[in-house]
Structure formats: C-alpha cells, structure tokens
One Martini backbone bead per residue (centre of mass of N, CA, C, O) as a GRO file, in nm:
protein
   88
    1MET     BB    1  -1.055  -1.896  -1.307
    2GLN     BB    2  -0.953  -1.618  -1.160
    3ARG     BB    3  -0.794  -1.337  -1.192
    4LYS     BB    4  -0.561  -1.162  -1.050
    5LYS     BB    5  -0.546  -0.884  -0.866
    6ASN     BB    6  -0.434  -0.545  -0.854
    7ILE     BB    7  -0.373  -0.394  -0.539
    8LEU     BB    8  -0.385  -0.044  -0.436
    9ILE     BB    9  -0.254   0.126  -0.152
   10ILE     BB   10  -0.298   0.461  -0.044
   11ALA     BB   11  -0.124   0.636   0.202
   12LYS     BB   12  -0.236   0.949   0.314
   13ARG     BB   13  -0.409   1.010   0.590
   14ASN     BB   14  -0.448   0.689   0.705
   15GLN     BB   15  -0.227   0.460   0.781
   16THR     BB   16  -0.362   0.253   0.965
   17GLU     BB   17  -0.601   0.194   0.778
   18ALA     BB   18  -0.447   0.115   0.525
   19LEU     BB   19  -0.307  -0.129   0.651
   20ARG     BB   20  -0.557  -0.277   0.738
   21VAL     BB   21  -0.676  -0.314   0.457
   22ALA     BB   22  -0.433  -0.467   0.339
   23ALA     BB   23  -0.445  -0.702   0.542
   24GLY     BB   24  -0.736  -0.794   0.460
   25LEU     BB   25  -0.663  -0.840   0.145
   26THR     BB   26  -0.485  -1.098   0.194
   27LEU     BB   27  -0.725  -1.305   0.204
   28LEU     BB   28  -0.707  -1.287  -0.067
   29ASP     BB   29  -0.598  -1.388  -0.410
   30ASP     BB   30  -0.439  -1.116  -0.425
   31ARG     BB   31  -0.258  -0.844  -0.513
   32VAL     BB   32  -0.070  -0.641  -0.281
   33LYS     BB   33  -0.010  -0.281  -0.244
   34VAL     BB   34   0.192  -0.019  -0.081
   35ASP     BB   35   0.158   0.340  -0.068
   36ALA     BB   36   0.336   0.591   0.089
   37LEU     BB   37   0.342   0.953   0.128
   38LYS     BB   38   0.500   0.879   0.397
   39LYS     BB   39   0.629   0.824   0.667
   40LEU     BB   40   0.586   0.604   0.899
   41ALA     BB   41   0.454   0.570   1.187
   42ASP     BB   42   0.549   0.525   1.537
   43THR     BB   43   0.332   0.278   1.612
   44PRO     BB   44   0.167   0.006   1.727
   45GLN     BB   45  -0.036  -0.020   1.491
   46VAL     BB   46   0.163  -0.012   1.258
   47ALA     BB   47   0.342  -0.248   1.353
   48GLU     BB   48   0.115  -0.464   1.342
   49HIS     BB   49   0.051  -0.436   1.036
   50MET     BB   50   0.341  -0.483   0.933
   51GLU     BB   51   0.369  -0.773   1.024
   52VAL     BB   52   0.155  -0.884   0.839
   53LEU     BB   53   0.269  -0.776   0.567
   54GLU     BB   54   0.538  -0.919   0.586
   55PHE     BB   55   0.430  -1.206   0.602
   56ALA     BB   56   0.267  -1.156   0.316
   57GLU     BB   57   0.456  -0.996   0.119
   58VAL     BB   58   0.395  -0.684   0.110
   59PRO     BB   59   0.452  -0.422  -0.072
   60LEU     BB   60   0.643  -0.123   0.026
   61ASP     BB   61   0.617   0.234  -0.062
   62VAL     BB   62   0.796   0.520   0.016
   63LEU     BB   63   0.679   0.841  -0.044
   64SER     BB   64   0.715   1.160  -0.135
   65GLN     BB   65   0.508   1.432  -0.127
   66ASP     BB   66   0.693   1.615  -0.320
   67PHE     BB   67   0.793   1.451  -0.573
   68PRO     BB   68   1.077   1.370  -0.632
   69ASP     BB   69   1.271   1.211  -0.848
   70GLY     BB   70   1.011   1.035  -0.992
   71THR     BB   71   0.772   0.968  -0.792
   72ALA     BB   72   0.526   1.033  -0.968
   73LEU     BB   73   0.585   0.822  -1.185
   74ARG     BB   74   0.580   0.576  -0.992
   75LEU     BB   75   0.285   0.618  -0.897
   76ALA     BB   76   0.161   0.606  -1.182
   77ARG     BB   77   0.248   0.315  -1.245
   78HIS     BB   78   0.100   0.179  -1.010
   79ILE     BB   79  -0.183   0.272  -1.101
   80MET     BB   80  -0.178   0.147  -1.392
   81ASN     BB   81  -0.118  -0.160  -1.271
   82ALA     BB   82  -0.390  -0.137  -1.144
   83ASP     BB   83  -0.724  -0.249  -1.085
   84VAL     BB   84  -0.713  -0.133  -0.786
   85VAL     BB   85  -0.779   0.181  -0.593
   86PHE     BB   86  -0.686   0.292  -0.263
   87VAL     BB   87  -0.758   0.589  -0.074
   88VAL     BB   88  -0.655   0.669   0.284
   0.00000   0.00000   0.00000
C-alpha cells in the first residue's frame, strides 16, 4: 500500500482553476489542502468548486498577499509539509 501524499494547491493567479484542480485531486486517496493568496472571488464557479471541496473536507486557508503577521511563515510551513505543490 502506498503512503498518502500531502498535496498543496496554492491559488495565486487563477482561483477557479486552482479550486478545480483541488477538487479533481480529491478523487485520489491523497490529502489535499488549498492556500489562497487572497480572498476568494464571489463567482458561481468558485462557489461550485467550494461546495465540492467542503464536501470532501479539504482544508482551505486564505492568506493575505501582503504576508503580514506570520503569514509567510505559515505558507512556508505548508510548503515544507507538502510532498507536491501546485501553484495556479
């Protein structure tokens, strides 16, 4: 049996695509986590993907792009703990 991978998706430029990728990766038996570098857009596409991610219990962390008060350190920890990182 293979060890579960920790997959981190960083939503940087295209939030909708990042959430779609994360939703697709939930079909694998790996741990998926999403870090958004700014507040998620209020669009139907984002809402649709968020519904899937919430159902799959995928953790989502919204980080400020300015990296105040330890945000950069938190993001660095998430990257270090991941086996695979996708920046979308």
